N, C-alpha and C positions, 0 to 999 in steps of 0.2 A: 462298292459303296453301299452301306446299310444305314438306314435311319431307324432308330429305336425310340418310341415314345416311352417316357417314364411318367406315369400318371400319379398325381396326388389326388386321391378320391375325395379327401376332406375339403380341400380348397377348390376342387373342380378344375384343376389346371394340368397341363402336360408340359414337361420339358422334353428336350430331344437330345439324344446321343447320336452323333454322326460318325460312323467308322470310316475313316479316310483311306483305309486299305493298306496303310504302311506302319501300323502299330500306334498311330496317333488318332486322336478323336477331337471333334468339336462338340461342345454342348451349347444348347440354346435355351435361354430363359430358365436356368436352373435355380432352385431355391437354395438358401443358406443351409438347409438341411440336406446334406449331400449323401446321406446314408444309402438311399436307393440308387442314385446315379453311380456312386462309388462301387456298389456291388455289381452293377451291370458292366462297368468298366473293367473290374477285376476279372469277371467271368470271361471277358473277351481279350484280356491281356493288353489293354489299351492305356495310354497316358493322354491327358488332356493338353492339347496344344492351343486351342482357342475356346474362349467362353464368350458367346454373343448374347446380348440383351436387346430385344426389340424395342423396349421402352422402359421408362422409369416406373417400375411396378408399384401399384398401390395396395395390392392384396398379399404380398409376401416380400420378405427381404431377399434380395438377389444373392446368389452364391458366387457370382463372377469374381468379385474382389477376393473372396476366400481362395478360389482356385488360382488366382494370380499370385497371391502371397505364398500359398502352400506348395503349388506345383509349377509356378512360372508360366501359367497360361496367359496368352495375350487376350486382353479384354477388347471386344469389338462392340461399339455402341455409337449412338448418334452423337455427333459433335455438338448438336444443339441442346443436348442434355446437360452440358457443362459439369460433368462429373468431377469430383475433387480428388480423384485417385488415378493412378496410372491406367491409361486405356488408349486405344486407337480410335480417334473420333472420325466418324464416317458421315459423308453427305450423300444426298441423292445421286446415284450413278456410280459412286465409288465401288471399286472391286478389290477383293482380297484373294490372293493366290493361296489356296489350301494345300497345294501340292498335287496337281492333277485336276482337281476340281476348283471352281471359282465361286465366290460368294459376292453377289451384287446387292448393294444397299438400295432400297426403294423408299423414297419419302412417302409415307402413308399416314399423314396426320388425321386425327379424328378422336380416337380413344384418348390420346394425349397429343400435345402439340408437336413433340419431337419424335413421334413414332416412326420407326423404320420396319419394313418387311425385308426379309433376306431371301433373294432368289438364288437357289443352288443350281449351278450350271456345270455340265460336262461338255467342254468345248463351247459351242454356241447353242447346245441343246438344253433347254430348261427342264430340270428334273422335278423340282417342287419348290414351293415358297413357304418359308416360315412366316406366317401372317400375324403372329402375336395377338394383338387385340383389334385388328382391322377386320378382315373377313374371317368369320368363325363358322363352324358347322351349323347351318340353318339360321344364322343370324349375323349380327355385327356387334362388337363390344360397345358398352355404354360410353356416353360422351359427357356425363355430368359430374366427373370427378375432379375437375379443375375449379370451376366456380359456376354458380347458377347463370350469371350473365354471359357465359361463354358456351353454355351447353348447346344452344341451337347452332351457333357458328361452327362448333366442332362437329356437330351432326352433319352439317353441309360439307365440311371437309372430309368426313367419313364417307359420304356419298361419292365424292370425287375419287377417293382412294380405292373404293371398291370397284368403281368403273375402270380404273387403271388396272387393277389386278385381274379382272375377268377378260382382259384382252389376251391373256396367255392362252396357249392351246388347251383344249378340253382335258387332255390326259395329264396335265401338270398337277402334281400332288399339292394338296393344301394341308399344311401342318400348323394349326393354330395353337396358341398357348391356352386361351380360356375355353372351357368346355362345360358340359352339363354339370350343374352343381356350383358353378362359379357365380358369385354375386356380381361379377363383371358382365353378366348377362349371356346366357345361352339357353336354348330350349331344353326342357327336361328330357332325359333319355337320348340325347343326340349322340351320334358317333363322335369319336375323338378326332378322326382325320377324314379327309374327303378329297375331291378333285375339283378343278375349275369347272369342268363340264357338269358334274353332279350339282354343284352349288348353283350354277346358272339355271338348271332345270328344277331345283327344289327349294331354294332359299327364297322365302317370300319377300324379303327386302330387295332382292335383285329383280323381283317382278314388278316393283313399283314403277309406274309409268312416268314419273317425274321426280325431280329433286325434292319438291315440296311434299309429295306423297311419301317418299322415303323418310324424310325428316319426321313427318307426322306419325308414321308407323313405328319408327325407332324410338322416338321420345315417349310414345304411348305404351311401350313395353317395359319401361324402366321401373324397377321396384326399389325398395329400400336397400341400403348397404351399411356395413359396420362403420362406425366413426373412425376407426384406425386407418381406413382407406385414405383419409385426408392428410395423413401424416407420413406414411411410409415412403412415398415418392421422394420426399426431401431427404429422408434417411438414406435411401438408395443413391441419391445424387451425391451426398457426402461420402458414402461408402460405409457399409455395415461393419461393425467391429468383428474381428476375426478371433473369437473366443468360444471354446466349446461350452455349452450350457451345463449347469449342474444344479442340484437341489440340496441345500444344507439341511441336516436333521436338527430340529429344534425341540428341546424338552418342553413339556406341557407348561411349565412355569414361565418359560420365555415366551411361548405363544400367547399365554394369557396376558402377559405384560404388553406385548406388541399390539394385541387386539384392543387393549385399554387405551392405546394411543390412536394410531390411524391405520393400522394394518387391516386387511380384509382376508376372510377365510374362504377358500375355494374348495368345495367338496367334490372330488372327481369320481366318487364311487357310483355304482349303478343305482338306478332309481329305487329299486327295492331295498337296497341298503340304506339309502338316505331316508326312505319312508320309515324304516324300522327305528331309526334314531340318528339324530345329528345335533351338532353344536348349535345353539340358538344364534341366528344371524348369519349362518353359513350360506353361501351362494352355491346352489347345486348346478354344476356343469359336468355331466357324466363324461368320462374319458371314452371317446369314440373318434371316428374319422374326422368329424366336423368340430372337434373340441376347440381348435385354434380360433375358428371363426367366432364362436360364441364367447370365448374368453375375451377376444378383442372387442366384441360388440358390447359386453355387459360389465366387464371388470375394468377398473381404472388403471391407467398405466403410470400414475404418479403417486401410488401408494404401495407399500409392501404387500405382496400377495403370498399367503401361506396355504399350502396344499394339505388336504386330508385325503389319503388314498387307502385302498385295500392292499394287503401284503403282496397279492398276486398281480397288482398293476405296476407296470414298468415305470420307474421314476425317470429314466432317461427319455422315454417316449413323451412323458408329460413335459419335460424340460425342452425337448426339441420342438414339440408342437408350439409351445409358447414362444420359443426363440424365433421361429420362422415368421412371426408377425411382430417381432421387435419387443417381446415381453421377457423380462428376467424375473424369476420367482425368488422371493426372499428365503424360502425354505419350506419344509414340510413338518407336520406334527410327528415327532419321533414316536414310534410304536403305534401310530394310527389312533383310531377312535378309542381303542381299549386303554390307551394311556391317559385319556381324559377323565378327570375325576369330578367334573362339574355336571350340571343338569343337562339332559338331552331333550330334544323336541321330536315329536313324531308327526308324520303327514300321511293320512290314509290313502291307500290305493283302492280304487273301486272298479268293478267291471261295468260293461256297457248296460247291463240289465239293472244296475243299481242307481242309475241317474234318474233323479226325481226332483228337479228343481232348477235353479239357476246354473248356467254353463258359461264359462269364459273360454273362448277359442283363441289361441295365441299363434296360430300358423300365419304364414305370409298371406298378403292380400289375395294373390292369385290362387292359393290353395283354398282359402275360405270361399271365394267366389265360385270355385268349381263345385263345391258341395259342402254344406254345413248343417248342423242340427237346427231344428226350428227354434227361433227366439234366442239363439245363442248370441251373447255379446262377443264382439271381436275387437281385440287390440293385439297388434303384432308384438311378439316377444321383445324384439329390439327396441320398441317404444314404451314398453310397460313400466320401466323404472320411473319414468317421468309422468306416468298417467295412473298411478295406483289409486289416486283419489276418485277416479272415474269408475272404478270397479264396484259392482253391486255388493252391498253388505250382506251379512247373514251367510247361511249355508251355500257353498259354492263348489262346483266341480270344474277343475281346470283341465283342458284337453289340448292335444296337438295331433300329430300323425301317429305316434307310437307311445308317447309318455315322457320322453326325455326332456323336450322343451317345456312340457307342461309342469314337470317337477321343478325346472329352473324358474318358471313363472311363479309357482307356489312359494318357492323360497324367497323371491322378491316381495311377494305379497305379505308373507309372514314378517319380513323385516319391516314392512310398512305398517304393521299392526293388525292385519287381517287375521281372523281366526275362523274355525269351523270350515277348513279347506280340505278338499280331497282331489286326487289326481286320477284321471281316467287311464287305466292300464290298457291302452289300445287307441283306436282312432275312429274316424267317422264311419268307415266301412264296417268295423266291428259293431258299432251301434246300430247301423242300418240292418245288418244281418240278424242281430238278436231281436230287435224290435219289429222287424218286418215292415219298415217304413222307408220312404224315399227321403233323400237329403234335399234340402232347399238349395237353390242356386241363385246367384246375384247377377 
């Protein structure tokens, strides 16, 4: 038996491929973007017999239904999730014979009401537990995705779930879904997998001396999250559509007509390309690992979205990243920016030594509190679209950690009428090194 993590660095999640030893496999918490899991399966000559989901995911579309339709995999999931497609509904204590190994469902509410962890057993010996969004490396997943009035009660349920999980022997593996980089909450730089013993020794939430202390620490760690998190669980309950995504090529005249109505332009080129020239009103979201998160955070899901990309950027990658959070793109500008015959706008890039005035820092709260430029204004990128009127007028340098989020912010400000903007090519550490000054902390 082999368990292979398949990591989505952009969303900060891991799915798992379990080689059952007889040419069959089980996958756990797999995304609708099956390209990486499919490659791993093909390398090992495996076919998928089971697709298990620990919970109704809020941060990505599940690929379980896709595997059921395309490969005949049996979907294993909580009966309390009331999924509207074929699956085997499991309750606490139910077991599934995997053919030599057994999978036991453990009711572990907290991250969601219907959450299950899956204990993998060889005979009566526990090998590891797929913990989904209950116990994760160094933390526990957030409990505020259902509704504000249920956040605390779910946090208390999360406490009970973790207490149940840590009763397993110390050498039992912990295979969580959410990891570092996930907005479902995990410490930066955390390892992807762990053991019960290691978590008992190092996870600060497990050191809490009472349920109340646990709840206070967990709720105090919750940051912001993309608005699409509030929609995808229901899509996963109904069952995601099984259709390969694609991007239609649209002539410039068609794009111009669509923009005149209600379409929105998403420019996925690198920051330096966007800086050199872009179509007025375009939203800059550079194509990188975290593209999907920022697309879902900042772009509407009820209007046609048209992409502008460089020729060397993969259209399929853009389409799949959008698809895994439930977005379908209306098309792309055929021929790229060179095909556009209208005016272009430019946004300056500046180095850390060129900052001499007002600064807007658009990083997450935790990043800003850890160290920021003196007198910098702070608004998280995810909140900026609704707060552009709070941004100081006049000459302004927008900054983040490297420049990508700052360029996105600048594009939002440009659309709101702000002018004389520049983007810092770099981050706080670059500024501190060039200026020889310490950062401020909050």
